[in-house]
N, C-alpha and C positions, 0 to 999 in steps of 0.2 A: 504494500500499500504505500501510495505517494506520502511522505511526512506532511507535505503542505496541503492535503485533502481533507475535505469536512470531514471523513470517516475518521481522519486521527486525531481530530480536535479534542480539547477537553469538555468542550461545550458539547459535542455529539455525544461521548462517553455518558456524559451526565444526564443527559435526556434518555439515554436508553436504562440508566440504572432508576432513575427516577418515575420512568415509565414502566419499567417492570415491577417495581414496587407498588403503584398504583393498581396494576391489573392484578398482582397476586392479593391484595387486600379485596380489592372488588370481587374475584373469583371466589374467594375462600368465604366471601360474606353471603355472597348471591346462591352458589349452587349447594353446599354440603349444609348451608344452615337454613337458607329463605325457600328456594326452589325446591330441593329433594334433600331435606333433613336428613342426615347420615346417621345410623347407629351407632358409628364410634363417638359422633358429637352427643349424643343425646346420653348415650352410656355414660361418658364422663359425666354429664350433669346429673344423673342419677346418682354415681358414684360419690358427688360432694352433697349429696342429701337431698335432692329435689324431685318432686315426685315425677313420673312420666309427662304430666301437663305442663308442670312447672319446668322441666326439663326442655320441653318444646318450646316453652317461651323464653326461656334463657336463649335458648338457640337463635330463637327470633331475634331479641333485643342483641344478641351477637353480631348477628349478619348486618343489623341496620347499622351497628357502630363500626364494622369491619368495612362497610361500604362508603360509609361519612367518612372514613378516616383516606379513604381512595380518592375522594375527592380534594380533602385537605393537601395530599402529596402533590397534586396537583393545581391545585388553586394558590397555593403557598409556594410555590416554584423556588423562589429565593429565598426559603428560611431555612433554616437550619432543625429547629424545633420537632417538624412532623419527620425527620429522620432519626433523630435521637429519641421520640417517643418510638418510632419503629423497633429501635434495638431493645430498648426496654419492652417493649412489647412482647416481642420474639422470644426474648429468653423467659419473661414472666409466662407466656402463655405455655412456653414448652416446659417450663418447670411444674404447672398445673397437670401438665397430661403426665409426666413423672410420677406424680402424686396420686392422682385418679385414676388412672389407666396405664402404667408403665408396659402392661401389654404391647401395645400400640407403637412403642419405640422400635418395636423390631419388625412392624409390618412394612409391606412394600408402600413405598411412595409416603413414609413417615413425616412426623413433625420435626423429627432432628434434622434430616436434610433440608427440609424445608423452611422451617426459621432458620438455621443458622446460616442457608444461601440469602435468605431476605435479610436478614442482619446485616450480613456482609456486604451486601447489594447498598445497604442504609451507610454502613461505615465507609465505602468507598464514593458514595455520593457526599460525604460531608468534605471526604478529603477534594473531591474536582470542584467542590464549591469554593474550597480555599484556592486551588489553583485559579478557577476562571476569575475570582475578585481578586487574585494577586497581578492578575495579567500574563499569567503564564501558561 
């Protein structure tokens, strides 16, 4: 790739990271929580002490909050706090899974890989924002 091309610019890399994070928040809010409440989502909530109806309600609230977070990531494009919040949320949500339903940590397409990768994208995004703001 040509070093001067748009694809090698920090702004492009920043947009890819930020867009991917917004997509992850949106997808995980919409698909396994709102449209097709996944049994694993519900099982974690039941393990946390919620009734089956409460587990579904919690999944719905979580799905809405995740979609809101995807919008926040895009609307506050040049702000650091959505990325910091993403890192904290990924660690916290991973800990929640580990405590409530640790068997899910060994499943295919598990929260370990998803949450760590999302947190890493957020950290890279924070670095790239520093590079962009410093003119590098």
